[in-house]
C-alpha positions as CSV (number, residue, x, y, z in Angstrom):
1,M,0.0,0.0,0.0
2,S,1.4,3.4,-0.9
3,E,2.0,6.2,1.6
4,Q,-0.9,8.2,0.2
5,Q,-3.2,5.2,0.5
6,D,-2.1,4.7,4.1
7,H,-2.9,8.3,4.8
8,Q,-6.4,8.0,3.2
9,H,-7.1,4.7,5.1
10,E,-6.1,6.4,8.4
11,H,-8.2,9.5,7.6
12,A,-11.2,7.4,6.7
13,G,-11.1,5.6,10.1
14,R,-11.2,8.8,12.1
15,H,-14.4,10.1,13.6
16,P,-15.1,13.6,15.0
17,Q,-15.1,13.3,18.7
18,G,-18.0,15.7,19.0
19,H,-20.3,13.4,17.2
20,G,-19.9,10.8,19.9
21,H,-22.3,12.8,22.0
22,G,-25.5,12.4,20.0
23,H,-28.5,12.1,22.3
24,G,-32.0,11.1,22.1
25,H,-33.1,14.6,22.9
26,G,-32.2,15.7,19.4
27,H,-29.3,17.9,20.2
28,G,-25.6,17.3,20.8
29,H,-24.0,17.7,24.2
30,A,-21.2,19.9,22.8
31,L,-23.9,22.3,21.4
32,S,-25.9,22.3,24.6
33,A,-23.2,22.4,27.2
34,D,-23.3,26.2,27.7
35,A,-27.1,26.1,28.0
36,D,-26.9,23.2,30.4
37,R,-24.6,25.2,32.7
38,R,-27.0,28.2,32.6
39,Y,-29.9,26.0,33.6
40,L,-27.9,24.4,36.4
41,R,-26.7,27.8,37.8
42,G,-30.3,29.1,37.8
43,A,-31.5,26.0,39.7
44,L,-28.6,26.4,42.1
45,M,-29.5,30.0,43.1
46,L,-33.1,29.0,43.7
47,I,-32.2,26.0,45.8
48,A,-29.5,27.7,47.9
49,G,-31.7,30.7,48.7
50,F,-34.6,28.7,49.8
51,M,-32.6,26.1,51.8
52,A,-31.4,28.7,54.3
53,V,-35.0,29.8,55.0
54,E,-36.2,26.2,55.4
55,V,-33.5,25.3,57.9
56,V,-34.6,28.1,60.2
57,I,-38.3,27.3,59.9
58,G,-37.7,23.6,60.3
59,L,-35.9,24.2,63.6
60,I,-38.7,26.5,64.8
61,A,-41.5,24.1,63.9
62,G,-39.7,21.0,65.1
63,S,-40.5,19.2,61.9
64,L,-38.3,16.3,60.8
65,A,-39.9,16.5,57.3
66,L,-38.8,20.1,56.9
67,I,-35.3,19.4,58.2
68,S,-35.0,16.4,56.0
69,D,-36.1,18.5,53.1
70,A,-33.5,21.1,54.0
71,G,-30.8,18.4,54.2
72,H,-31.9,17.1,50.9
73,M,-31.7,20.6,49.4
74,L,-28.2,20.9,50.7
75,T,-27.3,17.8,48.8
76,D,-29.2,19.3,45.8
77,A,-27.0,22.3,45.9
78,M,-23.9,20.1,46.3
79,A,-25.1,17.9,43.4
80,I,-25.5,20.9,41.1
81,V,-22.1,22.3,42.0
82,L,-20.5,18.9,41.5
83,A,-22.3,18.6,38.1
84,L,-21.0,22.0,37.0
85,V,-17.4,21.1,38.1
86,A,-17.6,17.8,36.3
87,M,-18.9,19.4,33.1
88,R,-16.0,21.8,33.1
89,I,-13.5,19.0,33.7
90,A,-15.0,16.7,31.1
91,A,-14.7,19.5,28.5
92,R,-10.9,19.5,28.7
93,P,-9.3,18.1,25.5
94,P,-7.5,14.7,25.5
95,R,-3.8,15.0,26.6
96,G,-1.0,12.8,28.0
97,G,-2.3,9.5,29.2
98,F,-5.9,10.5,29.1
99,T,-6.6,9.7,25.5
100,F,-10.3,10.1,25.9
101,G,-9.9,13.3,27.9
102,L,-11.7,13.5,31.2
103,R,-15.2,12.8,29.9
104,R,-15.8,10.2,32.6
105,A,-15.7,12.9,35.3
106,E,-19.4,13.3,34.6
107,I,-20.0,9.6,35.5
108,V,-18.1,10.1,38.8
109,S,-20.4,13.0,39.5
110,A,-23.5,10.9,38.8
111,Q,-22.1,8.1,41.0
112,V,-21.5,10.5,43.9
113,N,-25.0,11.9,43.6
114,G,-26.5,8.4,43.6
115,I,-24.6,7.4,46.7
116,T,-25.5,10.6,48.4
117,L,-29.2,9.9,47.8
118,L,-28.8,6.3,49.2
119,L,-27.1,7.6,52.4
120,L,-29.8,10.2,52.9
121,A,-32.5,7.6,52.4
122,A,-30.9,5.5,55.1
123,Y,-30.6,8.4,57.5
124,F,-34.2,9.6,57.1
125,T,-35.5,6.0,57.3
126,F,-33.8,5.7,60.7
127,E,-35.1,9.1,61.9
128,G,-38.6,8.5,60.5
129,V,-38.9,5.1,62.3
130,R,-37.7,6.7,65.6
131,R,-40.2,9.5,65.4
132,L,-43.0,7.1,64.6
133,V,-42.3,5.4,67.9
134,D,-41.8,8.7,69.9
135,P,-43.3,11.6,67.9
136,P,-42.2,15.1,68.9
137,P,-44.6,18.1,68.7
138,V,-44.8,19.6,65.2
139,E,-46.1,23.1,64.2
140,G,-48.3,22.1,61.3
141,L,-49.0,25.7,60.1
142,Y,-45.3,26.5,59.7
143,V,-44.8,23.2,57.8
144,V,-47.7,23.9,55.4
145,A,-46.6,27.4,54.6
146,T,-42.9,26.4,54.1
147,G,-44.0,23.3,52.1
148,L,-46.1,25.4,49.7
149,A,-43.2,27.8,49.1
150,G,-40.8,24.8,48.6
151,I,-43.1,23.3,46.0
152,A,-43.0,26.6,44.0
153,V,-39.2,26.8,44.3
154,N,-38.6,23.2,43.3
155,L,-41.1,23.4,40.4
156,A,-39.1,26.3,39.0
157,A,-35.7,24.4,39.6
158,T,-37.1,21.2,38.1
159,W,-38.4,23.0,35.0
160,L,-34.9,24.6,34.5
161,L,-33.1,21.2,34.7
162,S,-35.7,19.5,32.6
163,K,-34.6,21.8,29.7
164,A,-31.0,20.6,30.1
165,N,-29.6,17.5,28.3
166,R,-30.8,14.8,30.7
167,S,-29.3,12.0,28.6
168,S,-26.1,12.9,30.4
169,L,-26.0,11.0,33.7
170,N,-24.3,14.0,35.2
171,V,-27.3,16.3,34.5
172,E,-29.7,13.4,35.3
173,G,-28.1,13.0,38.7
174,A,-28.7,16.7,39.6
175,F,-32.2,16.5,38.1
176,Q,-33.1,13.5,40.2
177,H,-32.0,15.3,43.4
178,I,-34.3,18.3,42.5
179,L,-37.2,16.1,41.4
180,N,-37.1,14.1,44.6
181,D,-37.0,17.3,46.6
182,L,-40.2,18.4,44.9
183,Y,-41.8,15.1,45.9
184,A,-40.5,15.6,49.4
185,F,-42.1,19.1,49.6
186,I,-45.4,17.7,48.4
187,A,-45.3,15.0,51.1
188,T,-44.2,17.5,53.7
189,T,-47.1,19.9,52.9
190,L,-49.6,17.1,53.1
191,A,-48.1,15.9,56.4
192,G,-48.2,19.5,57.8
193,L,-51.8,19.8,56.8
194,I,-52.7,16.6,58.6
195,V,-50.8,17.7,61.7
196,W,-52.4,21.2,61.6
197,L,-56.0,19.9,61.2
198,T,-55.9,16.7,63.2
199,G,-52.9,17.0,65.6
200,W,-51.6,13.6,64.4
201,N,-47.8,14.4,64.7
202,R,-46.8,11.0,63.3
203,A,-47.9,12.2,59.8
204,D,-44.6,14.2,59.7
205,A,-42.5,11.0,60.2
206,V,-44.6,9.1,57.6
207,A,-43.9,11.9,55.1
208,A,-40.1,11.5,55.8
209,L,-40.3,7.8,55.2
210,V,-42.1,8.3,51.8
211,V,-39.3,10.8,50.8
212,A,-36.7,8.2,51.9
213,A,-38.3,5.6,49.7
214,L,-38.2,8.0,46.7
215,M,-34.6,8.8,47.4
216,L,-33.7,5.1,47.5
217,K,-35.3,4.5,44.1
218,A,-33.6,7.4,42.4
219,G,-30.2,6.8,44.1
220,W,-30.1,3.2,43.1
221,G,-31.0,4.0,39.5
222,L,-28.0,6.5,39.3
223,V,-25.6,4.1,41.0
224,R,-26.6,1.3,38.7
225,D,-26.4,3.3,35.5
226,A,-23.1,4.9,36.4
227,G,-21.8,1.5,37.5
228,R,-22.5,0.1,34.0
229,V,-20.3,2.8,32.5
230,F,-17.5,2.1,35.0
231,M,-17.7,-1.6,34.3
232,E,-17.5,-0.9,30.6
233,A,-20.8,-2.6,29.8
234,A,-22.6,-1.9,26.6
235,P,-25.3,0.8,26.7
236,A,-28.5,-0.6,28.3
237,Q,-30.5,-0.1,25.2
238,M,-27.9,-1.9,22.9
239,N,-27.6,-5.6,22.4
240,P,-24.0,-6.6,21.3
241,A,-25.2,-9.9,20.0
242,E,-27.7,-8.2,17.7
243,V,-25.1,-5.8,16.6
244,G,-22.8,-8.7,15.7
245,R,-25.5,-10.4,13.7
246,Q,-26.2,-7.2,11.8
247,I,-22.6,-6.8,10.9
248,V,-22.2,-10.4,9.5
249,A,-25.4,-9.9,7.5
250,L,-23.5,-7.3,5.4
251,D,-22.2,-8.3,2.0
252,A,-18.8,-9.9,2.0
253,V,-18.5,-10.1,5.8
254,V,-17.8,-13.7,6.9
255,E,-17.1,-13.4,10.6
256,V,-17.0,-10.9,13.5
257,H,-15.2,-11.6,16.7
258,D,-13.6,-9.7,19.6
259,L,-16.6,-7.4,19.4
260,H,-16.6,-4.9,22.3
261,I,-19.1,-2.1,22.9
262,W,-18.8,0.3,25.9
263,E,-19.5,3.9,26.9
264,V,-16.7,6.4,27.6
265,T,-19.4,8.5,29.2
266,S,-23.1,8.7,29.0
267,G,-24.1,9.2,25.3
268,Y,-20.7,8.3,24.0
269,P,-20.8,4.6,22.9
270,T,-17.6,3.2,21.5
271,L,-17.0,-0.1,19.5
272,S,-14.0,-2.2,18.5
273,A,-14.1,-5.5,16.5
274,H,-12.2,-7.9,14.3
275,V,-14.0,-8.3,11.0
276,L,-13.2,-11.0,8.4
277,V,-14.3,-10.6,4.8
278,A,-14.4,-13.2,2.0
279,P,-11.2,-13.6,0.0
280,G,-11.1,-11.2,-2.9
281,A,-13.6,-8.8,-1.3
282,D,-12.8,-5.1,-0.9
283,C,-12.0,-4.9,2.8
284,H,-12.0,-1.1,2.8
285,A,-15.5,-1.0,1.3
286,A,-16.6,-3.5,3.9
287,R,-15.2,-1.3,6.7
288,L,-17.1,1.7,5.4
289,A,-20.3,-0.4,5.3
290,V,-19.8,-1.5,8.9
291,E,-19.1,2.0,10.0
292,R,-22.2,3.3,8.2
293,L,-24.4,0.5,9.8
294,L,-23.1,1.4,13.3
295,R,-23.6,5.1,12.8
296,E,-27.1,5.0,11.3
297,R,-28.7,2.2,13.3
298,H,-26.9,2.5,16.6
299,H,-25.5,6.0,16.7
300,I,-22.0,4.7,17.3
301,E,-19.5,7.2,15.8
302,H,-16.3,6.2,17.5
303,T,-15.2,2.8,16.1
304,T,-12.0,0.8,15.8
305,L,-12.3,-1.9,13.2
306,Q,-9.6,-4.5,12.2
307,V,-10.7,-5.8,8.8
308,D,-8.9,-8.8,7.3
309,H,-9.5,-11.3,4.5
310,A,-10.5,-14.8,5.7
311,V,-8.2,-17.6,4.5
312,P,-9.9,-20.4,2.5
313,G,-10.0,-23.5,4.7
314,S,-9.8,-21.5,8.0
315,H,-13.5,-22.1,8.6
316,A,-15.0,-25.5,8.9
317,F,-18.6,-25.7,7.6
318,D,-20.6,-28.7,6.6
319,D,-22.4,-29.1,3.3
320,E,-25.5,-27.2,4.5
321,G,-23.4,-24.3,5.6
322,R,-23.6,-25.0,9.3
323,L,-20.5,-24.4,11.4
324,R,-18.9,-27.7,12.3
325,R,-15.8,-26.6,14.2
326,L,-15.1,-23.2,15.8
327,V,-11.8,-21.8,14.6
328,E,-10.4,-18.8,16.5
329,H,-8.1,-16.3,14.8
330,C,-6.9,-14.5,17.9
331,P,-4.6,-15.9,20.6
332,D,-6.9,-14.5,23.4
333,P,-10.4,-14.2,21.9
334,H,-13.2,-12.4,23.8
335,G,-16.9,-12.8,23.5
336,P,-18.9,-14.8,21.0
337,T,-18.0,-15.3,17.4
338,H,-20.6,-14.3,14.8
339,H,-20.5,-16.2,11.5
340,A,-22.2,-15.3,8.2
341,L,-24.2,-18.1,6.6
342,H,-25.1,-16.3,3.4
343,P,-23.8,-16.7,-0.2
344,D,-20.9,-14.3,0.4
345,A,-19.3,-17.0,2.6
346,A,-19.2,-19.4,-0.3
347,A,-15.7,-18.5,-1.2
348,V,-14.5,-19.5,2.2
349,M,-16.6,-22.6,2.5
350,A,-15.7,-23.9,-1.0
351,A,-12.2,-24.8,0.0
352,G,-13.6,-27.1,2.7
353,P,-12.6,-27.5,6.3
354,A,-9.0,-27.5,7.4
355,P,-8.0,-30.9,8.7
356,L,-8.3,-31.3,12.4
357,G,-5.0,-30.9,14.3
358,E,-3.3,-28.8,11.6
359,A,-2.2,-25.3,12.4
360,E,-4.7,-22.7,11.1
361,P,-3.3,-20.1,8.8
362,R,-3.7,-16.6,10.1
363,P,-6.2,-14.4,8.3
364,A,-4.8,-12.4,5.4
365,S,-4.9,-8.8,6.1
366,C,-5.9,-6.1,3.6
367,H,-2.3,-4.9,3.7
368,D,-1.0,-8.4,2.9
369,N,-3.5,-8.7,0.0
370,E,-2.3,-5.4,-1.5
371,Q,1.4,-6.3,-1.1
372,G,0.9,-9.5,-3.0
373,A,-1.1,-7.8,-5.8
């Protein structure tokens, strides 16, 4: 292959990093980052201002529900600050050993927000049970008035964050904090109304337990989703086996193995694979076809594909085209191997199976094929 062809091949395999942030909300993260920061800052000002007021009133009224709301609002403010810091860190360009940049800082932020929600849920569950057993006096009127104000503030903050790009786990973590705080204020207001009208002080503790349950649900969801990214699992909505079957269904593709799909950060799926094409097929055209399939069907922009020609006899099929013996081409293969059983595999199958016990020839690479031409 000439130096010019090498350069063209390398250039064709590159993908704009910014495209890796396509989201289901119809706008790219790079384009919305500034708007996201504005929404987060607006919500932060609302939350921080009201939190100070709620702490004072909660102590005066002796309401656990109000104090729990204030504590949750403190974590809301911290979650938003953490999200803003993570967004700024993640925007730094790749350098040194961080070849993907620091994009995963947003996942760290989401994980911290999820763990914080779980810890708060545990604390308020403990306090709620204790106050069910021994309920302290609660000033219901203060609770109702503060709860109504809190609903208004959190509705505004929730609306601001709902306009941001929630397909980012970082933004979703902050949103879940604010949304759960809105639920908490609704529960607190109802509890205060019951205490005010009936004098049943245990309603305050019941409201705190309801809020704790909502925190537990939201926190577990964030920890689970962020954990998938840390463990380099495929995106939840993507089935790697189905992706492999779609690739081998393409013309000239004979086999796909070492297929890996993971997320660098939320909304940035990445794929690598070893693709074998039939002898004589245009491996460069096959690579472009695979890239187009991944981009259009699965929104995967960042791919690393090793495309080689399969060697006749390196696959063992019977007369009906069924695989008789699995032949691996990599010294340390990972994951299932996907084989094509369509007419394009005929060139490989026609040579017949390699005798058992003989060493398998390695796949001919595109480079080898061109050198021998």
